[in-house]
C-alpha positions as CSV (number, residue, x, y, z in Angstrom):
1,Q,0.0,0.0,0.0
2,V,1.3,3.5,-0.9
3,Q,1.7,5.9,1.9
4,L,2.6,9.6,1.6
5,V,3.6,11.6,4.6
6,E,4.1,15.4,4.4
7,S,6.2,17.5,6.7
8,G,7.6,21.0,6.9
9,G,4.5,23.1,7.3
10,G,4.2,25.9,9.8
11,L,3.9,29.6,10.3
12,V,6.0,32.1,8.3
13,Q,6.0,35.8,7.7
14,A,5.2,37.3,4.3
15,G,8.3,37.2,2.2
16,G,9.7,34.2,4.0
17,S,10.4,30.7,2.9
18,L,9.4,27.1,3.8
19,R,10.2,23.8,2.3
20,L,7.7,21.0,2.4
21,S,8.7,17.3,2.1
22,C,6.7,14.3,1.1
23,A,8.1,10.9,1.9
24,A,6.7,7.9,0.0
25,S,6.8,4.3,0.9
26,G,5.8,1.0,-0.6
27,R,6.8,1.3,-4.2
28,I,9.3,2.2,-6.9
29,F,9.1,5.9,-6.3
30,S,10.7,7.0,-9.6
31,D,7.8,5.4,-11.6
32,Y,5.3,7.8,-10.2
33,A,4.4,11.4,-11.2
34,M,3.9,13.6,-8.1
35,G,2.0,16.7,-7.4
36,W,1.4,19.3,-4.7
37,F,-2.0,20.7,-4.1
38,R,-3.4,23.1,-1.6
39,Q,-6.8,24.0,-0.1
40,A,-7.7,27.1,1.8
41,P,-10.8,27.4,3.9
42,G,-13.9,27.7,1.8
43,K,-12.0,27.2,-1.5
44,E,-11.6,24.3,-3.9
45,R,-8.4,22.2,-3.8
46,E,-6.0,23.5,-6.4
47,I,-2.8,22.4,-8.1
48,V,0.4,24.1,-6.9
49,A,3.0,22.1,-8.8
50,G,3.5,18.8,-10.6
51,M,6.5,16.8,-11.6
52,Q,6.8,13.9,-14.0
53,M,8.3,10.5,-13.2
54,R,11.8,9.5,-13.8
55,W,11.8,8.9,-17.5
56,S,10.0,12.1,-18.4
57,S,11.1,15.6,-17.8
58,G,8.9,18.5,-17.0
59,T,7.3,20.4,-14.2
60,N,4.2,22.5,-14.1
61,Y,3.1,25.3,-11.8
62,A,0.0,27.3,-11.0
63,D,0.4,30.8,-12.3
64,S,0.1,32.1,-8.8
65,V,3.3,30.4,-7.7
66,K,5.5,30.6,-10.8
67,G,8.8,32.1,-10.0
68,R,8.4,31.6,-6.3
69,F,7.8,27.9,-5.7
70,T,10.0,25.0,-7.0
71,I,9.1,21.3,-7.0
72,S,11.9,18.7,-7.0
73,R,12.3,15.1,-6.2
74,D,15.0,12.8,-4.8
75,N,14.2,9.3,-6.1
76,A,16.8,7.6,-3.9
77,K,15.1,9.1,-0.8
78,K,11.6,8.5,-2.2
79,T,10.9,12.1,-1.4
80,V,9.3,15.1,-3.3
81,Y,9.9,18.6,-2.1
82,L,8.2,22.0,-2.5
83,Q,10.4,25.0,-1.9
84,M,8.3,28.0,-1.3
85,N,9.9,31.4,-1.4
86,A,8.6,35.0,-1.3
87,Q,5.5,33.7,0.4
88,K,2.3,35.7,0.5
89,P,-0.7,35.5,2.9
90,D,-2.7,34.0,0.0
91,D,-0.4,31.0,0.1
92,S,-1.9,30.1,3.5
93,A,-3.6,26.7,3.1
94,V,-3.3,23.0,3.9
95,Y,-0.8,21.6,1.4
96,Y,-1.2,18.0,0.1
97,C,1.2,15.7,-1.6
98,A,-0.3,13.4,-4.2
99,S,0.7,10.6,-6.5
100,R,-0.6,9.4,-9.9
101,S,-0.8,5.7,-10.6
102,R,2.4,4.0,-12.0
103,F,3.6,5.5,-15.3
104,A,0.8,8.0,-15.5
105,P,1.8,11.6,-16.3
106,A,1.5,14.5,-13.9
107,T,-1.6,16.6,-14.5
108,T,-3.2,19.6,-12.9
109,Y,-6.5,17.8,-12.2
110,Q,-6.8,16.5,-8.6
111,Y,-9.1,13.6,-9.5
112,D,-6.4,12.1,-11.6
113,Y,-4.3,11.5,-8.5
114,D,-4.7,8.2,-6.7
115,Y,-2.8,8.6,-3.5
116,W,-2.8,11.5,-1.0
117,G,-1.0,12.5,2.1
118,Q,-2.7,13.8,5.2
119,G,-1.8,17.4,4.5
120,T,0.3,20.0,6.3
121,Q,-0.8,23.4,7.3
122,V,1.1,26.5,6.0
123,T,0.2,29.9,7.4
124,V,1.7,33.1,6.1
125,S,1.2,36.1,8.2
126,S,1.2,39.6,6.8
């Protein structure tokens, strides 16, 4: 069974940085595209960033985070990261790590993702 565990959330001032981590277990991590999503109170869950599996290149980002956030992965550690810089109060949300099924490409659509972590809270104060 696939398990995803996020960490690294917390409280940060506007303009600050945080790095989220998502550790996976139970499978060949490099065969799976990964994504980060977020959900603020009263809002729909939205894509933040996605990253293709080992044999494909490419990342995608929501327009609201382009140039500020970076997704990366360490296949040896079975971990995907989200580096968040120049944070804004609008970035406050619960952040979720998600995985597609094996060999499926990363997309921006949350219902394409089969496995989810429990979420980690990020709060950006003004």
